[in-house]
C-alpha positions as CSV (number, residue, x, y, z in Angstrom):
1,M,109.9,90.9,98.0
2,S,108.8,90.9,94.1
3,S,106.7,88.0,94.4
4,R,104.5,89.2,97.1
5,Q,101.0,89.8,96.0
6,Y,100.8,93.2,97.6
7,D,102.5,96.3,97.6
8,I,100.6,97.8,100.1
9,V,97.9,96.6,103.2
10,V,96.3,98.9,105.5
11,F,95.4,96.8,109.0
12,G,92.6,98.3,110.8
13,A,91.4,100.1,107.6
14,T,87.8,100.4,108.9
15,G,88.6,101.9,111.5
16,Y,88.7,106.1,111.7
17,T,93.1,106.4,111.2
18,G,92.7,103.1,108.9
19,K,90.2,105.0,106.9
20,L,92.2,108.0,106.1
21,A,95.1,106.2,104.9
22,A,93.2,104.1,102.9
23,E,91.5,107.1,101.3
24,Q,94.7,108.8,100.9
25,I,96.3,105.5,99.0
26,A,93.1,105.7,96.8
27,T,93.4,109.5,95.5
28,K,96.9,110.5,95.8
29,L,99.4,107.1,94.9
30,P,100.4,106.1,91.6
31,T,97.9,103.6,90.4
32,D,99.9,101.0,89.5
33,L,100.3,100.3,93.2
34,K,98.7,96.8,94.0
35,W,97.3,97.3,98.0
36,A,94.5,96.1,100.0
37,I,92.8,96.6,103.1
38,A,92.3,94.2,106.2
39,G,90.3,93.7,109.3
40,R,88.0,91.3,110.9
41,S,84.6,92.6,109.1
42,A,84.1,91.9,105.7
43,S,80.8,93.9,105.6
44,K,82.7,97.2,107.0
45,L,85.9,96.5,103.8
46,E,83.0,96.1,101.1
47,A,82.2,99.2,102.0
48,L,85.0,101.0,102.2
49,A,86.4,99.7,99.1
50,K,83.8,100.8,97.2
51,E,84.2,104.6,98.7
52,C,88.2,104.0,98.1
53,K,86.8,103.4,94.3
54,A,84.0,105.8,94.0
55,L,86.8,108.4,95.4
56,N,89.3,107.8,91.8
57,P,87.4,105.3,89.4
58,D,90.8,105.4,87.8
59,R,92.4,103.1,89.9
60,T,92.0,99.0,91.0
61,Q,90.0,98.7,93.5
62,P,91.6,97.5,96.7
63,E,91.2,93.5,97.9
64,I,89.6,92.8,100.7
65,E,91.8,90.3,103.7
66,I,89.9,89.6,106.2
67,C,92.1,89.2,109.2
68,N,92.1,88.7,113.1
69,L,93.7,90.0,115.7
70,N,96.5,86.6,116.3
71,D,100.1,85.6,115.4
72,T,98.7,83.6,112.9
73,E,96.6,85.4,110.6
74,L,99.0,88.6,110.8
75,S,101.8,86.3,109.9
76,A,100.0,85.0,106.8
77,L,98.8,88.9,105.7
78,A,102.3,90.3,106.7
79,K,103.4,87.9,103.8
80,K,101.7,88.8,101.2
81,T,102.4,92.1,101.2
82,K,105.8,94.6,101.0
83,V,104.3,97.4,103.5
84,L,101.7,96.8,106.0
85,I,100.6,99.5,107.6
86,A,98.8,98.8,111.1
87,T,96.0,101.4,112.5
88,V,94.7,99.6,115.5
89,G,95.0,101.0,118.5
90,P,95.4,101.3,121.4
91,Y,99.1,100.0,120.5
92,A,99.8,98.5,124.3
93,L,97.1,96.3,123.7
94,Y,96.5,95.6,120.1
95,G,99.8,96.3,118.2
96,E,102.4,93.8,118.9
97,Y,100.6,90.9,116.7
98,A,101.4,93.2,113.5
99,F,104.4,94.3,114.9
100,K,105.7,91.0,115.3
101,A,104.5,89.7,112.5
102,C,106.4,92.3,110.0
103,A,109.5,91.5,111.9
104,E,109.6,88.5,111.3
105,N,108.8,87.7,108.0
106,G,110.7,91.1,106.3
107,T,108.0,93.1,106.0
108,H,108.2,96.9,106.1
109,Y,106.4,98.3,108.7
110,L,104.6,101.3,109.6
111,D,102.1,102.8,112.7
112,V,100.8,105.8,114.4
113,T,101.1,105.0,118.2
114,G,101.9,107.8,120.1
115,E,103.2,105.2,123.3
116,V,106.4,105.5,123.8
117,P,106.5,102.9,126.4
118,Y,105.2,100.0,123.6
119,V,107.9,101.5,121.3
120,A,110.2,101.0,123.7
121,D,109.1,97.6,124.5
122,M,109.1,96.5,120.7
123,I,112.4,97.6,120.1
124,K,113.7,96.0,123.2
125,K,111.8,92.5,121.9
126,Y,111.9,92.8,117.4
127,E,114.4,94.8,116.4
128,K,117.6,91.9,116.5
129,T,114.4,90.1,114.2
130,A,113.6,93.2,112.0
131,Q,117.6,93.5,111.1
132,A,118.0,89.6,110.5
133,S,114.8,89.6,107.8
134,G,115.2,93.4,106.8
135,A,111.8,94.6,107.2
136,I,111.9,98.4,107.8
137,M,110.0,99.3,110.7
138,I,109.0,102.7,111.3
139,P,106.2,103.2,114.6
140,Q,105.3,107.3,115.6
141,I,104.7,108.0,111.7
142,G,101.4,109.9,111.8
143,I,101.7,113.3,113.9
144,D,102.9,111.7,116.6
145,S,105.6,112.0,115.6
146,A,106.7,113.0,112.1
147,P,106.4,116.6,112.2
148,A,108.5,118.0,115.4
149,D,111.2,114.8,113.9
150,L,111.2,116.5,110.2
151,V,111.2,119.7,111.2
152,T,114.4,118.7,113.7
153,W,116.2,117.0,110.9
154,T,115.7,119.9,108.7
155,L,117.3,122.0,111.1
156,V,120.2,120.2,111.5
157,D,120.9,119.5,107.7
158,M,120.1,123.1,107.3
159,I,123.0,124.0,110.0
160,R,125.3,121.2,108.5
161,K,124.8,122.3,105.0
162,K,125.5,126.1,105.3
163,L,127.4,126.4,108.6
164,S,129.7,122.7,108.4
165,V,128.9,122.4,112.5
166,P,127.1,120.7,114.6
167,T,123.4,121.9,116.4
168,A,124.0,123.0,119.7
169,E,120.0,123.2,120.9
170,V,116.5,122.6,118.4
171,V,113.3,124.4,120.0
172,V,110.3,123.0,118.3
173,S,107.4,125.1,118.6
174,V,103.4,123.7,118.0
175,H,102.4,127.1,116.7
176,D,99.4,126.6,116.0
177,V,96.9,123.7,116.3
178,R,92.5,123.5,115.5
179,S,91.8,120.2,115.6
180,K,89.6,118.0,117.8
181,P,91.0,114.4,119.1
182,S,89.9,111.1,117.6
183,G,88.2,108.3,119.9
184,G,91.2,106.1,119.1
185,T,93.4,109.1,120.4
186,L,91.9,109.4,123.8
187,D,91.2,105.6,124.0
188,T,95.3,105.9,124.2
189,V,95.5,108.2,126.1
190,F,93.1,106.5,129.0
191,N,94.8,103.3,128.4
192,I,98.3,103.8,128.3
193,M,98.3,104.2,132.8
194,E,96.0,101.0,132.7
195,S,99.2,99.2,130.3
196,Y,101.7,100.2,132.1
197,S,103.3,100.9,135.6
198,L,104.3,104.6,136.5
199,K,108.3,103.1,136.2
200,Q,108.0,101.3,133.0
201,I,106.5,105.2,131.6
202,Q,108.9,106.8,133.1
203,A,111.8,104.4,132.2
204,A,110.9,105.4,128.5
205,G,110.8,109.0,129.3
206,V,114.4,109.1,130.2
207,P,116.5,111.4,128.0
208,Y,117.5,108.9,125.0
209,A,116.2,105.9,126.4
210,I,115.6,104.8,122.8
211,S,118.6,106.0,121.3
212,P,120.6,103.0,120.2
213,I,123.8,104.9,121.5
214,P,124.3,106.6,124.5
215,G,123.2,110.0,124.5
216,P,125.2,113.6,124.3
217,K,126.9,114.3,128.0
218,A,126.0,117.9,128.2
219,K,123.8,119.5,130.7
220,D,119.7,120.0,130.7
221,T,120.0,123.7,131.2
222,T,116.0,124.2,131.0
223,S,115.8,126.8,133.3
224,L,113.9,126.8,136.9
225,V,111.4,129.2,135.9
226,T,110.9,126.6,132.7
227,K,110.5,123.9,134.8
228,I,108.1,125.0,137.4
229,L,105.7,127.8,135.5
230,G,106.1,125.9,131.9
231,I,107.2,129.6,130.6
232,R,109.8,129.7,127.8
233,V,110.8,133.0,125.6
234,V,112.6,132.0,122.6
235,P,113.3,134.3,120.2
236,D,111.7,134.2,116.5
237,L,109.2,131.9,118.2
238,G,107.6,133.9,121.0
239,I,106.3,132.9,124.5
240,L,106.5,129.0,124.9
241,T,104.5,126.7,126.8
242,S,104.3,123.1,128.0
243,S,103.6,120.7,124.9
244,L,101.8,117.6,125.4
245,G,102.8,116.1,121.9
246,G,106.3,116.5,123.4
247,M,106.4,113.6,125.6
248,A,106.1,111.7,122.5
249,D,108.0,113.1,120.1
250,R,110.9,113.9,122.2
251,P,112.1,110.5,122.7
252,I,111.7,109.6,118.8
253,V,114.0,112.7,118.1
254,Q,116.2,111.5,120.5
255,R,116.3,107.9,119.0
256,S,116.9,109.6,115.7
257,W,119.9,111.3,116.8
258,G,121.2,107.9,117.6
259,L,120.4,106.3,114.3
260,L,122.0,109.3,112.1
261,G,125.2,109.2,113.1
262,G,124.5,110.7,117.2
263,D,127.7,113.4,117.7
264,K,128.7,113.1,113.8
265,F,125.7,114.7,112.1
266,Y,123.4,116.4,115.0
267,G,126.3,116.9,117.3
268,P,127.9,116.4,120.6
269,N,126.1,118.8,122.5
270,F,122.4,118.5,120.7
271,H,119.5,119.6,122.8
272,F,115.7,119.1,121.4
273,Y,113.2,120.7,123.2
274,E,109.1,121.2,122.4
275,Y,106.8,123.5,123.5
276,M,103.1,125.6,122.4
277,K,102.9,128.4,121.1
278,A,101.1,130.4,124.5
279,R,99.1,134.1,123.3
280,N,100.7,135.4,126.6
281,H,102.5,134.8,130.0
282,L,99.1,133.6,131.6
283,S,98.0,131.9,128.8
284,A,101.2,130.0,129.3
285,I,101.2,129.3,133.1
286,F,97.5,128.3,132.7
287,I,98.3,125.4,130.0
288,H,101.4,124.3,131.7
289,F,98.9,123.7,134.5
290,S,96.1,121.9,133.1
291,L,98.7,119.6,131.5
292,V,100.2,119.0,134.8
293,L,96.4,118.4,136.4
294,G,94.9,116.4,133.5
295,S,98.3,113.9,133.8
296,L,97.6,113.5,137.5
297,M,93.9,112.9,136.9
298,L,94.6,110.4,134.2
299,A,96.4,108.2,137.5
300,I,93.0,108.1,138.8
301,P,90.9,104.9,137.5
302,F,87.3,106.6,138.2
303,M,88.6,109.6,136.5
304,R,89.5,107.9,133.5
305,V,85.9,106.1,134.0
306,I,84.1,109.5,134.1
307,G,86.6,110.7,130.9
308,R,85.8,107.7,128.2
309,K,82.1,108.1,129.0
310,L,82.4,111.7,127.8
311,V,84.5,111.4,124.4
312,Y,84.4,110.0,121.6
313,Q,84.4,106.6,121.5
314,P,87.3,104.3,120.0
315,G,86.5,103.9,115.5
316,D,84.8,107.7,115.8
317,G,86.4,111.2,115.3
318,P,85.5,114.5,114.4
319,T,83.0,114.6,111.0
320,K,84.9,116.0,107.1
321,E,82.9,118.7,108.0
322,E,83.8,119.7,111.8
323,S,87.6,118.9,110.4
324,K,86.9,121.5,107.4
325,N,88.9,124.5,108.9
326,D,91.6,122.6,110.4
327,R,95.1,123.0,110.2
328,F,98.7,122.9,112.1
329,E,101.7,124.3,112.1
330,Y,105.0,123.8,113.5
331,R,108.0,126.0,113.8
332,G,111.5,125.4,114.8
333,I,114.7,127.3,115.5
334,G,118.0,125.6,115.3
335,T,121.0,126.7,117.0
336,P,124.8,126.0,115.6
337,D,127.2,124.5,118.2
338,I,129.7,127.5,117.6
339,A,131.5,130.1,120.1
340,A,130.9,132.9,117.8
341,P,128.4,135.4,119.2
342,N,125.7,136.1,117.1
343,S,125.2,133.3,115.2
344,P,122.8,132.5,112.3
345,R,119.9,130.4,113.3
346,A,118.1,128.4,111.2
347,F,114.4,127.9,110.7
348,C,111.9,125.8,109.8
349,K,108.1,126.4,109.5
350,A,105.7,123.1,108.6
351,A,102.4,123.5,107.9
352,Y,99.4,121.5,106.9
353,E,95.9,123.1,106.1
354,G,93.6,120.2,107.3
355,S,93.1,117.7,110.3
356,L,95.5,116.3,112.6
357,Y,94.4,112.6,111.6
358,E,94.4,113.7,107.7
359,F,97.8,114.3,107.7
360,T,98.3,111.3,109.9
361,G,96.9,109.4,106.6
362,L,98.9,111.4,104.1
363,S,102.3,110.9,106.1
364,L,101.2,106.4,106.4
365,A,100.4,106.3,102.8
366,Q,103.4,109.1,101.4
367,A,105.8,107.2,103.8
368,A,104.8,103.5,102.6
369,L,105.6,104.8,99.2
370,S,109.2,106.4,99.7
371,I,110.0,103.0,101.1
372,L,108.7,101.2,97.8
373,R,110.1,103.6,95.4
374,D,113.1,106.4,97.1
375,Q,115.6,103.2,97.2
376,H,116.8,104.2,101.0
377,D,120.0,103.1,101.7
378,L,118.3,101.0,105.3
379,S,118.7,97.4,106.0
380,G,116.0,96.0,108.6
381,G,115.5,97.8,112.1
382,V,113.5,99.9,114.4
383,Y,113.7,103.6,112.3
384,T,112.0,107.1,113.0
385,P,110.4,109.5,110.4
386,A,113.3,111.3,110.0
387,C,115.6,108.3,108.4
388,L,113.8,108.2,105.8
389,G,115.1,111.8,105.1
390,Q,114.7,114.8,102.1
391,K,112.9,112.3,100.1
392,F,110.1,111.9,102.6
393,I,109.9,115.4,103.5
394,D,110.0,116.2,99.3
395,R,106.7,113.9,98.7
396,L,104.9,115.4,101.5
397,D,105.7,118.7,100.8
398,G,104.3,117.8,97.4
399,V,100.7,117.2,99.0
400,G,100.3,119.7,101.3
401,F,102.5,120.0,104.3
402,K,104.4,122.5,103.8
403,F,108.1,123.1,104.4
404,E,109.4,126.6,104.6
405,K,112.7,127.3,105.8
406,K,115.7,130.2,106.1
407,F,118.7,131.6,108.4
408,F,118.0,134.2,110.1
409,E,121.3,136.9,110.5
410,N,122.2,138.9,113.0
């Protein structure tokens, strides 16, 4: 790749998330990187390039690449860069062009989809192509699903290093979230029911459906109360309830299990659960049934039409002023797979003072830099955020996504 024109290209840079990724590259990444912003509108790209230059006058203004959504133009763009950041969604409608182009041309690829059926489809279609070309491809490396995947990997790694045993269970809690969804996120939620059949959505959600190897044989021990009412009380985490993000995060964590050694690292009896923190039992029940009802409403085409008229439109989202007090925090507990009573429990907290979308831009920029500079021992293929390991976590921690970890001893 040494002969390629760019180190990084942000495709879809004038969209809501793409712009944030470009700003992160302009302000946080080394000034010797060669980069470009790409999209359909020359005028919008020129305006963004000037904004990036104003944010950091010490670095070179990004080059501009005009590129439309088709195989020919995206293949040509992919050949110019070492890493392509794809932020054009919904990915089920628009994402395959960039994914295919990168897989075929040996270009490393990052995206921020949360559409698991789409990811499953891309793995099926292009993983062998990426393996042959050497392209490192990591979908879902924004708020879906980097925090949950990295917290889980951290807990498993802590247990391996301290106790030299596998992990039986990781419970991740979305402990705090203050952020409004963007138009792109909402459009994706509405679109997923239109792009995929219920059968395809259910198939992608089957445990370990996108793991490269069969999952653990140990049975799920979720209680009937949790399944029906959404309530689970976990020591050190509190009262928890159903999490919307868990639908996107769980398959990625389970793929990490398969990619990173399965029973040899995570463990043969490993289970992952994601919930959201609730104030009390009543609010837990309310949140759970609100998510159930919301999912049922999304299945009705008429309700999706109404919903689209009431929210931000694609490309729009909360302003920086509206997001100035945003933050989110994930907490996780890891339980070692040992028979001894009252065994130590691993604890990890990961928090960011900023919006979900600012974090997503930050994660994209730091992941691209990690692929370029951190000498990962990865061949071509479709990976997960956890496959970038501690080096990626250290980069995120250094720019504001702070990790804290410790053991609780009984």
